[in-house]
C-alpha positions as CSV (number, residue, x, y, z in Angstrom):
1,M,80.5,136.1,122.8
2,I,80.1,132.8,123.7
3,K,82.0,131.1,120.9
4,R,84.7,133.7,121.6
5,V,85.0,133.1,125.5
6,V,85.3,129.3,124.2
7,F,87.5,130.0,121.9
8,L,89.7,132.1,124.4
9,F,89.7,129.2,127.6
10,S,91.1,126.4,124.3
11,L,93.7,129.0,123.7
12,I,94.4,129.8,127.6
13,F,94.3,125.8,127.7
14,L,96.7,124.9,124.9
15,F,99.2,127.4,125.6
16,A,99.1,126.1,129.5
17,L,100.7,123.0,128.3
18,P,104.4,122.7,128.2
19,I,105.9,123.3,124.3
20,Q,108.2,120.9,124.7
21,S,105.4,117.6,125.2
22,Q,103.7,118.7,121.6
23,I,104.0,118.1,118.0
24,K,102.7,119.9,114.9
25,H,101.1,117.5,112.2
26,V,99.8,118.7,109.6
27,V,96.8,116.8,108.0
28,A,97.3,114.8,104.4
29,K,94.3,113.7,102.5
30,G,92.3,111.2,103.6
31,E,93.7,110.8,106.8
32,T,92.1,110.6,109.9
33,V,92.4,111.1,113.8
34,F,93.0,107.6,114.7
35,Q,95.8,106.8,111.9
36,I,97.4,110.3,112.8
37,A,96.7,108.5,116.8
38,K,98.5,105.5,115.9
39,K,101.3,107.3,113.7
40,Y,102.5,108.9,117.0
41,E,101.3,106.2,119.3
42,V,98.6,108.4,121.1
43,T,94.9,107.5,121.6
44,P,92.8,110.0,119.5
45,F,91.5,110.7,122.8
46,D,94.9,112.7,123.4
47,I,94.5,114.6,120.2
48,Y,90.9,115.6,120.7
49,R,92.2,117.0,124.3
50,L,94.5,119.3,122.6
51,N,92.7,120.2,119.3
52,P,89.0,119.8,120.1
53,D,87.4,120.9,117.1
54,A,88.9,117.7,115.6
55,K,85.9,115.2,117.6
56,N,84.3,116.8,113.9
57,G,86.9,115.6,111.7
58,V,89.4,117.0,110.2
59,Q,90.3,118.6,106.9
60,E,93.5,118.1,104.7
61,N,96.3,120.9,105.7
62,T,95.1,121.8,109.3
63,T,97.6,121.7,111.7
64,L,97.2,119.7,114.9
65,L,98.4,120.0,118.3
66,I,100.1,115.9,118.9
67,P,101.1,115.3,122.9
68,K,104.4,112.9,123.0
69,A,103.8,109.6,124.0
70,T,104.3,109.2,127.8
71,S,107.8,108.4,128.9
72,G,107.0,109.5,132.6
73,K,105.8,108.3,135.1
74,T,103.1,105.6,134.4
75,V,99.6,106.6,135.7
76,L,97.7,103.0,137.9
77,H,94.0,103.0,138.8
78,V,92.8,100.5,141.6
79,V,89.6,99.3,140.7
80,G,86.5,100.1,143.1
81,E,83.6,98.0,143.9
82,K,81.0,97.9,141.1
83,E,83.6,99.5,138.4
84,T,83.3,98.4,134.2
85,L,85.9,98.7,131.9
86,F,83.8,101.8,130.3
87,G,83.5,103.7,133.7
88,I,87.3,103.8,134.0
89,A,87.8,104.7,130.2
90,K,85.6,107.8,130.8
91,K,87.3,109.0,133.9
92,Y,90.7,108.8,132.4
93,N,89.1,110.1,128.7
94,I,90.9,107.0,126.9
95,S,89.3,104.1,125.5
96,V,88.0,100.8,126.3
97,A,90.8,99.1,123.6
98,D,93.5,101.0,125.0
99,L,92.5,99.9,128.6
100,E,92.7,96.0,127.2
101,I,95.5,96.0,125.3
102,W,97.8,98.1,128.3
103,N,96.4,94.8,130.8
104,K,96.5,92.2,129.0
105,A,97.8,90.2,131.4
106,T,95.8,91.7,134.4
107,L,92.9,91.6,132.7
108,Q,92.8,87.8,131.3
109,N,89.9,86.7,134.2
110,G,88.2,90.1,133.9
111,L,88.1,92.9,136.1
112,K,87.8,92.3,139.8
113,K,87.8,94.7,142.8
114,G,91.6,95.5,143.6
115,Q,93.1,95.3,140.9
116,E,95.5,97.8,140.4
117,I,95.5,98.2,136.4
118,F,97.3,101.0,133.7
119,V,95.6,104.0,132.7
120,S,98.1,105.3,130.7
121,K,100.4,103.5,128.1
122,P,103.1,101.4,130.1
123,S,106.7,100.9,129.2
124,A,108.2,97.8,128.5
125,A,110.0,97.9,132.1
126,D,106.4,98.5,133.0
127,L,105.1,95.4,131.8
128,K,107.7,93.0,132.8
129,S,106.6,94.4,136.8
130,V,103.3,92.9,136.2
131,P,103.1,89.6,138.4
132,T,101.0,86.7,136.4
133,P,97.6,86.8,137.7
134,F,96.7,84.2,140.5
135,V,93.9,82.2,139.2
136,T,91.5,80.6,141.4
137,K,89.5,78.0,139.5
138,P,86.0,77.8,139.6
139,K,84.5,75.0,140.4
140,A,82.5,73.1,137.8
141,V,78.9,73.9,137.5
142,S,78.2,71.3,134.2
143,N,78.5,67.9,132.8
144,A,78.4,69.4,129.1
145,T,80.9,68.8,126.8
146,T,80.4,71.7,124.3
147,H,78.9,75.1,124.4
148,L,77.3,77.3,121.4
149,V,78.4,80.5,121.5
150,E,76.0,83.3,122.2
151,A,75.7,86.8,121.6
152,K,77.7,89.1,123.9
153,E,79.4,86.2,125.9
154,T,83.0,86.2,126.6
155,K,85.7,83.8,126.8
156,Y,86.1,84.4,130.5
157,G,82.5,84.2,131.0
158,I,82.0,80.7,129.2
159,A,85.5,79.3,131.0
160,S,84.3,80.4,134.3
161,R,80.8,78.9,134.0
162,Y,82.4,75.2,133.1
163,G,84.9,75.2,135.5
164,L,87.8,76.2,133.2
165,T,90.3,79.0,133.1
166,V,90.2,80.7,129.7
167,T,93.9,79.1,129.3
168,E,92.2,75.9,129.3
169,L,89.6,76.9,127.1
170,E,91.8,78.1,124.4
171,Q,94.1,75.2,124.6
172,L,90.7,73.2,123.7
173,N,89.4,75.3,121.2
174,P,92.5,76.9,119.5
175,Q,90.2,78.6,117.1
176,I,89.3,81.2,119.3
177,V,92.6,82.3,120.5
178,G,92.1,85.8,118.5
179,G,88.5,86.1,119.4
180,L,85.1,84.5,119.7
181,N,82.1,83.7,116.8
182,I,78.6,83.7,117.4
183,G,77.4,80.3,116.9
184,Q,81.2,78.3,117.1
185,T,80.8,75.4,119.0
186,L,83.1,75.1,121.4
187,I,84.9,71.7,123.1
188,L,84.6,71.7,127.2
189,K,86.4,68.4,127.9
190,P,89.2,66.5,126.4
191,G,88.7,64.3,124.2
192,V,85.6,65.4,123.0
193,Q,85.3,65.7,119.1
194,L,82.9,68.0,117.1
195,K,80.3,66.0,115.4
196,K,80.5,66.5,111.5
197,P,77.4,68.4,110.4
198,S,74.6,66.4,109.2
199,N,71.9,66.5,106.5
200,V,74.5,69.2,105.5
201,T,75.6,69.1,101.4
202,L,78.9,69.9,101.2
203,V,80.7,71.6,98.1
204,E,84.2,72.3,97.5
205,Y,85.3,76.0,97.4
206,E,89.2,77.4,96.5
207,V,90.3,79.9,99.2
208,Q,90.8,83.0,97.6
209,P,93.7,85.6,98.6
210,K,93.0,87.8,101.5
211,E,90.2,85.5,102.5
212,T,90.8,84.6,106.7
213,L,89.1,81.9,108.9
214,Y,86.8,84.4,110.2
215,S,85.4,85.8,106.8
216,L,85.0,82.1,105.2
217,S,82.9,81.2,108.5
218,K,80.8,84.1,107.8
219,K,80.7,83.7,104.0
220,F,78.9,79.9,104.6
221,D,77.4,80.5,108.1
222,I,79.3,77.9,109.8
223,A,81.8,78.3,112.9
224,Q,85.5,78.3,112.8
225,G,85.6,75.3,114.6
226,D,83.3,73.5,112.6
227,L,84.9,74.2,109.4
228,I,88.3,73.0,110.8
229,T,87.0,69.7,112.2
230,L,85.7,69.8,108.2
231,N,89.0,70.4,106.7
232,P,91.8,68.9,109.3
233,D,94.3,70.7,107.1
234,L,93.4,74.3,108.8
235,Q,95.1,73.6,111.7
236,D,98.5,73.8,109.9
237,G,97.0,77.5,109.0
238,L,94.5,78.8,105.4
239,K,96.6,79.0,102.4
240,I,95.8,80.6,98.8
241,G,94.1,78.0,97.0
242,M,93.2,75.4,99.3
243,L,90.3,73.1,98.2
244,L,87.7,73.3,101.3
245,K,84.5,71.3,102.1
246,V,81.8,74.0,103.1
247,P,78.2,73.4,103.8
248,S,75.9,74.6,101.0
249,N,72.9,73.7,103.4
250,G,70.9,74.0,100.0
251,T,72.2,77.0,98.7
252,V,74.9,77.8,97.0
253,I,73.6,79.3,94.0
254,A,77.2,81.0,92.5
255,K,80.5,80.3,92.9
256,A,83.1,83.4,91.7
257,K,86.5,84.3,92.3
258,D,86.1,86.3,95.1
259,S,82.6,85.4,96.2
260,V,80.1,82.5,97.2
261,L,76.3,84.2,96.8
262,V,74.0,82.6,99.2
263,A,70.3,82.4,98.6
264,K,68.2,82.5,101.5
265,N,64.4,81.7,101.7
266,K,62.5,85.0,102.7
267,V,61.4,85.0,106.2
268,N,58.5,87.0,108.0
269,L,60.7,87.9,111.6
270,L,57.8,88.9,113.4
271,A,57.3,85.2,113.7
272,T,59.8,84.7,115.6
273,V,60.9,88.2,117.8
274,D,62.0,87.9,121.6
275,K,59.7,90.3,123.5
276,S,61.7,89.0,126.9
277,K,64.8,91.8,126.7
278,Q,64.7,95.1,125.9
279,K,67.0,96.1,122.7
280,N,68.1,99.6,122.0
281,L,68.5,101.0,118.6
282,V,70.5,104.4,117.6
283,L,69.5,106.3,114.5
284,L,72.6,108.8,113.6
285,L,70.9,111.1,110.9
286,P,72.3,114.4,109.2
287,F,69.6,117.2,109.8
288,N,72.5,119.7,110.7
289,I,69.8,121.6,113.4
290,N,72.4,123.7,114.1
291,K,73.4,124.8,111.0
292,I,69.5,125.7,109.8
293,E,69.5,127.9,113.4
294,T,72.7,129.6,112.4
295,D,71.7,130.9,108.7
296,S,70.9,134.1,109.1
297,V,70.6,134.3,105.6
298,K,67.7,132.1,104.6
299,T,64.6,131.0,106.8
300,K,64.0,127.7,107.7
301,T,60.9,127.7,105.1
302,E,63.4,128.5,102.2
303,Q,66.1,126.3,103.4
304,L,63.2,123.3,103.4
305,K,62.8,124.8,99.8
306,T,66.4,124.7,98.5
307,N,68.3,121.9,100.6
308,K,68.2,118.9,99.0
309,F,70.3,116.9,101.8
310,L,67.8,118.1,104.6
311,N,64.4,117.0,102.7
312,L,66.4,113.5,102.5
313,T,66.9,113.5,106.0
314,L,63.7,114.5,107.0
315,D,61.8,112.2,104.2
316,F,63.7,109.2,105.7
317,Y,63.3,109.9,109.2
318,A,59.2,110.1,108.5
319,G,59.3,106.3,107.2
320,A,61.7,106.0,110.0
321,Q,59.0,107.1,112.4
322,M,56.3,104.9,110.3
323,A,58.4,101.9,111.3
324,I,58.9,103.1,115.0
325,D,55.4,103.7,116.0
326,S,54.7,100.1,114.2
327,A,56.6,98.3,116.4
328,K,55.1,100.2,119.5
329,V,51.8,98.9,118.3
330,L,53.4,95.1,117.6
331,G,55.0,95.3,121.0
332,L,58.8,95.2,120.1
333,P,60.8,95.9,123.0
334,V,62.8,98.5,121.6
335,N,63.8,101.5,123.0
336,V,64.9,104.1,119.9
337,K,67.6,107.2,120.2
338,V,67.9,109.7,117.3
339,Y,71.2,111.8,117.2
340,D,71.6,114.6,114.6
341,V,74.9,114.5,113.2
342,E,76.2,117.6,111.7
343,S,78.3,116.5,109.1
344,T,79.9,118.3,105.7
345,K,82.1,116.6,102.8
346,Y,85.3,116.2,105.3
347,S,84.0,116.4,108.6
348,S,81.2,115.1,111.2
349,N,80.2,115.4,115.0
350,V,80.1,111.5,115.0
351,A,83.3,111.0,117.4
352,S,81.8,113.2,119.7
353,I,78.6,111.7,119.9
354,I,79.7,108.8,120.6
355,S,82.2,109.5,123.4
356,K,79.6,111.5,124.8
357,N,76.8,108.6,125.2
358,N,77.4,105.4,126.2
359,F,76.8,103.0,123.1
360,E,78.1,99.8,125.0
361,N,75.0,98.3,125.0
362,V,73.1,99.5,121.9
363,D,72.2,96.7,120.0
364,A,72.4,98.3,116.4
365,V,72.7,102.0,114.3
366,V,71.4,103.0,111.1
367,G,73.1,105.6,109.5
368,P,75.2,108.0,108.9
369,F,74.7,108.7,105.5
370,Q,77.7,109.4,103.9
371,N,80.1,106.8,103.7
372,S,83.4,108.5,105.1
373,V,81.0,109.0,108.1
374,V,79.2,105.6,108.4
375,E,83.0,103.9,108.2
376,T,83.8,106.2,110.7
377,T,81.0,105.1,113.0
378,A,82.1,101.8,112.2
379,Q,85.1,102.1,113.6
380,L,84.2,103.6,116.7
381,L,82.1,100.6,117.5
382,T,83.9,97.9,116.8
383,K,85.2,97.7,120.0
384,Y,81.2,96.8,120.8
385,N,81.0,94.9,117.7
386,T,77.9,97.1,117.2
387,P,76.5,96.0,113.9
388,V,76.4,99.5,111.7
389,I,73.9,99.9,108.8
390,S,74.4,102.4,105.8
391,P,71.2,103.1,104.5
392,L,71.6,105.0,101.1
393,S,75.6,104.8,100.4
394,K,76.4,103.2,97.1
395,E,80.0,103.8,97.5
396,R,82.3,100.8,99.7
397,G,85.0,101.5,101.3
398,L,87.2,99.8,104.2
399,P,86.1,95.6,105.1
400,L,84.8,96.0,108.6
401,S,82.9,93.7,110.3
402,N,79.9,95.5,111.7
403,L,79.5,97.5,108.7
404,Y,76.5,96.7,106.7
405,Y,75.7,98.5,103.2
406,T,72.3,98.1,102.5
407,V,72.5,99.4,98.9
408,P,73.6,96.6,96.4
409,S,76.4,97.5,94.1
410,E,76.2,98.3,90.9
411,D,78.6,95.5,89.4
412,L,76.1,92.8,91.5
413,L,73.0,94.9,89.6
414,R,74.8,94.6,86.9
415,A,75.5,90.7,87.1
416,S,72.0,90.0,88.4
417,M,71.1,91.2,84.7
418,F,73.6,89.0,83.1
419,D,72.2,85.7,85.3
420,Y,69.0,86.4,84.0
421,F,70.2,86.3,79.9
422,K,71.9,83.4,80.8
423,S,69.1,81.5,82.4
424,K,66.9,82.5,79.3
425,N,69.5,81.3,77.1
426,G,69.6,84.9,75.4
427,N,71.9,86.4,72.9
428,V,73.2,89.4,74.0
429,V,73.8,92.1,71.5
430,A,75.6,95.6,73.2
431,I,74.8,99.0,71.4
432,I,77.2,101.1,73.9
433,S,77.9,104.6,72.6
434,A,81.4,105.7,72.7
435,K,81.4,108.0,75.3
436,K,80.0,105.0,77.7
437,T,83.4,103.6,77.9
438,T,82.9,102.3,81.6
439,S,80.0,100.4,80.5
440,K,81.8,98.9,77.4
441,D,85.1,97.9,79.7
442,F,82.7,95.9,82.1
443,I,81.5,93.7,79.2
444,T,84.5,93.0,77.8
445,A,86.2,92.0,80.9
446,N,83.3,89.9,82.2
447,H,81.0,88.8,79.6
448,P,83.2,88.4,76.0
449,E,80.4,86.4,74.4
450,V,78.8,89.4,73.9
451,K,78.3,90.9,70.7
452,H,78.6,94.7,70.1
453,A,76.8,96.3,67.8
454,L,78.4,99.4,66.0
455,F,77.5,103.1,64.0
456,N,78.7,104.1,60.8
457,D,80.4,107.3,60.2
458,K,77.4,109.5,59.9
459,G,76.3,108.1,64.0
460,A,73.8,106.1,62.5
461,L,73.3,102.5,63.6
462,D,75.0,100.2,61.4
463,V,71.3,97.9,60.8
464,A,72.8,94.9,58.8
465,L,75.7,94.3,61.3
466,L,73.0,93.9,63.7
467,K,70.9,91.6,61.7
468,T,74.1,89.4,61.5
469,Q,74.4,89.7,65.0
470,L,70.8,88.9,66.4
471,V,69.4,85.3,66.1
472,K,66.0,83.5,64.7
473,G,64.0,81.8,67.2
474,Q,66.4,82.7,70.5
475,K,65.6,85.5,72.8
476,N,67.4,88.2,71.6
477,F,68.5,90.9,74.5
478,V,69.3,94.3,73.2
479,L,71.6,95.9,75.7
480,M,71.5,100.0,75.4
481,E,73.8,102.8,76.7
482,I,72.8,106.1,74.7
483,E,73.0,109.5,76.1
484,K,71.2,111.2,73.3
485,A,67.5,111.3,73.4
486,S,67.5,111.2,69.2
487,T,69.5,108.1,68.7
488,I,67.7,106.5,71.8
489,I,64.3,107.3,69.6
490,S,66.1,105.9,66.2
491,I,67.1,102.7,67.9
492,T,64.2,101.9,69.4
493,N,62.3,102.6,66.2
494,I,64.8,100.0,64.5
495,L,64.5,97.6,67.2
496,K,60.8,97.3,67.0
497,G,60.7,97.1,63.3
498,L,62.9,93.9,63.9
499,Q,60.6,92.4,66.4
500,K,58.6,90.9,63.5
501,E,61.7,88.9,62.5
502,Y,63.4,88.4,65.9
503,D,62.3,87.9,69.7
504,I,63.8,91.0,70.9
505,Q,63.6,92.7,74.2
506,L,65.3,96.0,75.0
507,A,67.5,96.2,78.3
508,V,69.5,98.8,80.3
509,F,71.9,99.0,83.0
510,E,69.7,101.9,85.1
511,L,67.2,104.1,84.2
512,Y,69.1,107.0,83.0
513,D,68.4,110.3,82.7
514,A,68.4,110.3,78.7
515,L,65.5,107.8,79.0
516,N,63.6,110.2,80.7
517,F,62.4,113.0,78.1
518,E,59.5,113.5,77.1
519,E,60.3,113.3,73.4
520,I,61.3,109.4,73.8
521,P,57.6,107.8,73.3
522,M,56.8,105.8,76.0
523,K,55.0,103.0,73.9
524,N,58.8,102.4,72.0
525,L,59.8,101.4,75.9
526,T,57.1,99.2,76.9
527,D,57.1,97.8,73.6
528,L,60.5,96.4,73.9
529,K,59.8,95.6,77.0
530,M,62.8,97.2,78.6
531,L,64.5,95.3,81.1
532,F,66.4,97.0,83.5
533,P,68.2,95.4,87.3
534,S,66.4,97.8,90.3
535,A,67.6,98.2,94.2
536,T,63.7,98.5,95.0
537,K,60.8,96.9,94.0
538,V,59.2,99.6,92.0
539,A,56.6,97.4,91.1
540,E,53.0,98.2,93.3
541,T,52.2,96.1,95.8
542,P,48.9,95.7,98.3
543,E,51.3,96.0,101.0
544,E,52.6,99.4,99.5
545,K,49.4,101.1,98.7
546,I,48.4,100.2,102.4
547,F,51.3,101.9,103.4
548,E,51.0,104.9,101.3
549,K,47.7,105.0,102.3
550,Q,48.7,105.0,106.2
551,F,52.0,107.5,105.5
552,K,50.0,110.6,103.6
553,K,47.2,110.0,106.7
554,I,49.7,111.1,108.9
555,N,52.5,113.9,106.8
556,N,50.0,115.0,104.8
557,I,52.0,114.2,101.5
558,Y,52.6,110.5,99.6
559,P,56.0,109.1,100.9
560,N,58.7,109.0,98.2
561,A,61.7,106.5,98.0
562,A,63.5,107.9,100.8
563,A,60.7,107.7,102.9
564,K,60.1,104.1,102.0
565,K,63.8,103.3,102.6
566,G,63.7,105.1,106.2
567,F,60.8,102.4,107.0
568,D,62.5,99.4,105.5
569,V,66.2,99.5,107.1
570,T,64.7,101.1,110.9
571,F,62.2,98.5,110.7
572,D,64.6,95.6,109.9
573,A,67.0,96.6,112.0
574,M,64.6,96.5,115.0
575,L,62.9,92.7,113.8
576,R,66.6,91.4,113.8
577,I,67.6,93.0,116.9
578,C,65.0,91.5,118.7
579,Q,65.5,87.8,117.4
580,P,66.9,85.3,119.5
581,E,69.8,85.4,117.7
582,G,70.6,88.9,117.6
583,F,71.3,90.7,114.3
584,V,74.4,89.6,113.4
585,Q,73.4,86.0,113.1
586,S,69.8,86.9,112.0
587,A,71.7,88.9,109.0
588,A,73.9,85.8,107.9
589,T,71.1,83.5,107.8
590,T,67.4,85.6,106.8
591,K,66.5,87.5,104.0
592,T,63.6,89.9,104.5
593,E,61.2,92.2,102.2
594,Y,59.7,95.0,103.3
595,I,57.7,97.8,101.0
596,E,60.2,98.5,98.9
597,N,63.4,96.8,99.7
598,A,64.7,93.4,100.7
599,F,67.7,92.3,102.6
600,D,69.9,89.8,102.0
601,Y,73.2,90.6,103.3
602,N,76.6,88.4,102.4
603,S,80.0,88.8,102.8
604,S,82.5,89.2,99.8
605,N,86.2,90.1,101.0
606,G,85.5,91.4,104.1
607,L,82.3,93.7,102.9
608,I,79.2,93.1,104.4
609,S,76.7,94.4,100.8
610,N,72.6,93.7,100.6
611,N,72.6,90.9,97.4
612,A,68.9,91.6,97.3
613,T,68.2,93.0,93.8
614,Y,65.2,93.0,91.3
615,L,65.0,92.8,88.0
616,L,61.9,95.0,86.5
617,Y,60.3,95.7,83.2
618,Y,57.9,98.1,81.4
619,D,54.8,96.3,80.2
620,S,52.6,97.2,77.6
621,D,49.9,98.0,80.2
622,L,52.4,100.7,81.1
623,T,53.0,99.3,84.6
624,I,56.3,97.9,85.7
625,K,56.4,94.2,86.4
626,Q,58.8,92.1,87.9
627,A,60.8,89.9,85.6
628,Q,60.3,85.9,86.4
């Protein structure tokens, strides 16, 4: 009954609006509310006002009512005592970003009591009538010549601190016109030259398509101003193919066309925690409690038995809860909030959660799980530069500066194995079935030196050809990807027989399903020391045993991979936000490792991904060990 009343009220509200002020839009495949709002020059909140259900996401072919862009009188607001942009935006149901765009000139030196600001989109005539703000130059409070940008600092705040206007600060530091970056060194007085970094090994790097000063500064952990100091030609703009001097700090280990991987030493972040400031962490987890409570067919017990996604969420949360409890014991000043993300394949309520709660002071967000939903979350929180951590998704999407993928990409896992082959001066022979075209194409395109074994007309391995491809006195890695258990048994038996003449180690891209068939003798795989790349540390460690024992004591069950991931991701996030430099800088400079996962974030083409991988192998004692 309540739902019917709400629905009726919505209809009354909609029909009470003037018909001529609305446009009908049919949602296209893949469209988001943000894209639609941009198309019609309205805000997402305008769309939510006319289409309340859109807060939970939009589906293809759904019809939305779109208000026409305001053409009438512009609405002004007089700033009151202690008012903030966030509070004003909430009052008028608009975004902070819109306020900043509509009032760029007025807000140049910050929000002040008595100012008149636009709270609806102004016309060109309105903008022309805005007077240039009178700026009283503050007294200088320091004799400093440079300033290191810290988290959450603004141009106005820095300028005021040193007796400058924002315009003067930008004239001294042209690289900040587009915005500040944590770790930048700013010049505060004319004639001051930034010193070139000392004790830093410089290497040459070729600028790739789509790279920007910002992405390069993140990639090499150097402020944009310092990058320009090292490369004066950058003052005329960044160009594809430019050779830049960049710092290696002894850590650049691989140069590729699209990325530079930076190896960092593992660090124990507990040793450098700052306990003086309260931090805030949010978990956005897809419990879908509303769906569970409204399901009249299945009981909660039945859903726990059959709903795999719910079980995944509960397992992850159980691990996260242990991390939260551990943080309390250690005295970490972290306040944690958990929100239920009601999501389907095409929609979620994440926009509603963020609009109804103050995320301005949130230091990091863990979740949601689905890539499309975590992308939406990151987009919504870009205005606050809030790090959003994708805990489980293997997919990659938009290059967002505040989105961190914890699952290493499939290409990275494969590349790590080929790097290992190369480090061992290995001879690589691939045995790939005809159906595995993706793997075959990957090898052909990226590793043309690999030899390919063949099958005869009867589908059996051509052993005679294989023998000519193996090399005596050299390590031979046989890379196998076969979908039939019977063929796997045949190939592994052949390879075992050839071990008398050749040094052979079996390798696979992943532990695919066919390898788990009971008829495949485990001894075949252990005798061949089967090697595989992994995003997790499957090998047992003392720390893992302690964690498992404690988890079982609390939950009466041993933790699975999802529970361990929940602990590792959450604990890492809490430690990083408690570092003096904050999450972003910590993620850019330090590698960490916990129960089953390591975190080594690197940016490539705008995507920030975890580059920590493991190479594991089956040993003859039936254990899994890390390859050295």
